[in-house]
C-alpha positions as CSV (number, residue, x, y, z in Angstrom):
1,X,0.0,0.0,0.0
2,X,1.4,3.4,-0.9
3,X,1.0,6.7,1.0
4,X,-1.2,9.4,-0.6
5,X,0.7,12.0,-2.6
6,X,0.7,15.7,-1.9
7,X,0.2,18.2,-4.7
8,X,4.0,18.7,-4.9
9,X,4.4,15.0,-5.5
10,X,5.9,14.0,-2.1
11,X,4.1,11.3,-0.1
12,X,2.3,12.1,3.2
13,X,3.7,10.3,6.2
14,X,1.3,9.1,9.0
15,X,4.1,9.6,11.6
16,X,3.0,13.2,12.2
17,X,-0.5,12.1,13.2
18,X,0.9,9.7,15.8
19,X,3.3,12.3,17.2
20,X,0.4,14.8,17.6
21,X,-1.7,12.1,19.3
22,X,1.2,11.3,21.7
23,X,1.6,15.0,22.6
24,X,-2.1,15.3,23.3
25,X,-2.0,12.2,25.5
26,X,1.0,13.5,27.4
27,X,-0.7,16.9,28.0
28,X,-3.8,15.1,29.3
29,X,-1.6,13.0,31.7
30,X,0.2,16.1,33.0
31,X,-3.1,17.9,33.6
32,X,-4.4,14.8,35.4
33,X,-1.3,14.8,37.7
34,X,-1.7,18.5,38.4
35,X,-5.5,18.4,39.0
36,X,-5.2,17.7,42.8
37,X,-2.9,20.7,43.2
38,X,-5.2,22.9,41.2
39,X,-8.2,21.9,43.3
40,X,-6.2,22.6,46.5
41,X,-5.3,26.0,45.2
42,X,-8.9,26.8,44.2
43,X,-10.1,25.8,47.7
44,X,-7.4,27.8,49.5
45,X,-9.7,30.9,49.6
46,X,-11.7,29.1,52.3
47,X,-10.4,30.1,55.8
48,X,-10.7,26.5,57.0
49,X,-7.3,25.8,55.2
50,X,-5.5,28.4,57.3
51,X,-3.2,27.2,59.9
52,X,-3.9,28.4,63.5
53,X,-2.0,28.6,66.7
54,X,-4.3,28.6,69.7
55,X,-3.4,30.5,72.9
56,X,-5.1,31.2,76.2
57,X,-5.3,34.5,78.1
58,X,-5.9,35.0,81.8
59,X,-6.3,38.5,83.3
60,X,-3.7,39.2,85.9
61,X,-4.8,39.4,89.5
62,X,-3.7,42.5,91.5
63,X,-1.0,40.4,93.3
64,X,0.3,39.1,90.0
65,X,0.5,42.7,88.6
66,X,2.6,43.7,91.5
67,X,5.1,40.9,90.8
68,X,5.5,42.0,87.1
69,X,8.9,43.6,86.2
70,X,9.7,45.5,83.1
71,X,9.8,43.1,80.0
72,X,13.4,42.4,79.1
73,X,15.4,39.8,77.1
74,X,15.4,37.3,80.0
75,X,11.6,37.5,80.3
76,X,11.1,37.0,76.5
77,X,13.6,34.1,76.5
78,X,11.1,32.0,78.4
79,X,8.4,32.4,75.7
80,X,7.7,29.4,73.5
81,X,5.8,31.5,71.0
82,X,6.6,35.0,69.8
83,X,4.9,36.6,66.8
84,X,3.9,39.9,65.3
85,X,0.2,40.1,64.2
86,X,-2.8,42.2,63.5
87,X,-6.0,42.1,65.5
88,X,-9.0,41.0,63.4
89,X,-11.7,40.8,66.1
90,X,-13.5,39.0,68.9
91,X,-16.2,36.4,68.4
92,X,-17.5,35.2,71.7
93,X,-14.6,33.9,73.8
94,X,-12.1,34.0,70.9
95,X,-9.9,36.8,69.6
96,X,-8.3,36.3,66.2
97,X,-5.1,37.8,64.8
98,X,-3.4,37.5,61.4
99,X,0.2,36.5,61.9
100,X,2.8,38.3,59.8
101,X,6.2,37.5,61.4
102,X,7.2,34.6,63.6
103,X,10.1,35.1,66.0
104,X,9.6,31.8,67.8
105,X,7.1,29.0,67.4
106,X,4.7,28.8,64.5
107,X,4.6,29.3,61.7
108,X,0.9,29.7,61.2
109,X,-1.4,32.0,59.3
110,X,-3.5,33.0,62.4
111,X,-3.4,33.2,66.1
112,X,-6.5,32.7,68.2
113,X,-6.6,33.7,71.9
114,X,-9.4,32.3,74.1
115,X,-10.6,32.7,77.6
116,X,-13.3,31.2,79.8
117,X,-15.7,34.1,79.1
118,X,-16.1,37.0,76.8
119,X,-15.7,39.4,79.7
120,X,-12.4,37.8,80.8
121,X,-11.1,37.7,77.2
122,X,-11.9,41.4,76.8
123,X,-10.3,42.2,80.2
124,X,-7.1,40.3,79.3
125,X,-6.8,41.7,75.8
126,X,-7.3,45.3,77.1
127,X,-4.8,44.8,80.0
128,X,-2.2,43.5,77.6
129,X,-2.9,46.0,74.9
130,X,-3.9,43.3,72.4
131,X,-7.4,44.7,71.7
132,X,-6.6,46.4,68.4
133,X,-4.1,47.1,65.6
134,X,-0.7,45.6,65.2
135,X,0.6,43.6,68.2
136,X,3.4,41.5,69.5
137,X,2.3,38.4,71.3
138,X,4.5,36.2,73.4
139,X,3.3,33.0,75.2
140,X,4.7,30.2,77.2
141,X,3.1,26.8,77.2
142,X,0.0,28.2,75.4
143,X,-0.6,31.1,77.8
144,X,-0.1,34.7,76.8
145,X,2.6,36.4,78.8
146,X,1.1,39.5,80.4
147,X,3.9,41.4,82.2
148,X,4.8,43.6,79.2
149,X,6.1,40.8,77.0
150,X,2.9,41.0,74.9
151,X,1.4,44.3,73.8
152,X,0.7,46.8,71.0
153,X,3.5,47.1,68.5
154,X,6.0,49.7,69.4
155,X,9.6,50.4,68.2
156,X,10.8,49.6,71.8
157,X,9.0,46.3,72.1
158,X,9.8,45.4,68.5
159,X,13.5,46.0,69.1
160,X,13.4,43.9,72.3
161,X,12.0,41.0,70.2
162,X,14.7,41.4,67.6
163,X,17.4,41.6,70.3
164,X,16.0,38.5,72.1
165,X,15.4,36.3,69.0
166,X,18.2,37.6,66.8
167,X,16.1,38.1,63.7
168,X,15.2,41.0,61.5
169,X,12.3,43.1,62.5
170,X,8.9,42.5,60.9
171,X,8.3,44.8,58.0
């Protein structure tokens, strides 16, 4: 059997058809392998895929406040978690923060701080200065440190974190 002739007299080879078919099948296979990653990326907009570090806050008693000393490197060294974040809001007994720079612990996208009641949560957040804006949060064994180690972001407290943890400041 002979191959059909083209107008210029050359014969047409069937190899090009098979090459094109092989390329199409390879593209379908690659797409099939990438599909789970594509699905994961599409579902990433759902907050349920964000990683979260959960902490607890307990308002200080009057006696505990008296025992607080000024936050320093030694006080921050005992923290197991240290992060810069932005206050998002309170929902019941949970306050949520977006994490933007981890000094210790983490990494996670969010930090949640809980307490036994909304009143105690609000009292603790206000006492620590964590009730709005950009904040620095330090905790030990899941409990927010309340003697000045945590608080609203300031150049002074930010520099203390950098000095303690030896990392660049959060931008």
